[in-house]
C-alpha positions, 0 to 999 in steps of 0.5 A: 853553750856552757859558761864559766862562772866565777865567784870571788869574796873577801871578808872585809873591804880592807882586803882589796888586794886579796879580791883583786888577786882572786879576780885575776886568777879567775879571769886567767882560767877563762871565767866569762861571768864574774860575781864578787863581793866583800862580805863576811862568810857569816853574813848574807852572801847575795852575790854568791846566791846570784851566781848560783841562781845564774848557773845553767846545765853544763856550766862550770862554777869556779872559786880560787879557794874552798874558804871563799865559798863555804863556811862549813861542811854542811854549807859546802854540801848545800852549795855543791847540791845546788850546783849539781841540781843545775847540771853544773860542776865546781872547780876549786883552783887552789886544790886543782879540784873539779867535781866533773870527775869522780876523784874530784867529788871524792876529794871535795868531800874528804877535804871539806870534812878535814877542814871542818874537823880542824875548825872544830878542834880550833874552837875547842882549843879556844874554849879550853884556853878561855876556861883556863884564863878564867880559872886563873883570873886573867880573862875578863871577856871582850871590852865594852867598846860602845861605852868607850866610844861614847860619852855615857853622860851624853847618853844619860842627858839625851835619855833624860830629855826624852829622846828615843833610844833608837835615835840616840843609838843611831846618832852615836853609831852604837847598838841599841843593846849597848845603849840599854846596857850603858843606861842600866849601868848609869841607873845602877850607879845612880841608884 
């Protein structure tokens, strides 16, 4: 007997309403087994892996939108291959797309390619904008958040006292690389 398996994802825990909407839409189309998570698409998506592992021959894997499933065309093709290797099919609700049909398979490939093309164009425009801003002297890069979040003097005091950098970074909630950058800035200023 086949099962309709759903997957819902938002990038952050603050997007609770978005997750609830996906869950509602998936249940409305008859999803009987639901996997959901709140994690960025670039992070490890453990629930997606669990959902793909759960698939059996004849199952239908359902997502609300393509961007909830894959981060790139390559990623999409790998996921679709895993689904097909299990003998299952993919449905994307927002696109009314079902890979159980030849038209659905064609549309998935075309739309995935267009989405990847648009992302690459957006990144190219972003790089051009940053280059222009740098040339105009208006781009300074991302602000160093760790230095503003913490007291550099407290870091210096704790380092001089011999505390391990790992412990200081953990206590202050900053990355070790940020701590070492602050340490180097302090040494440069003192030196």
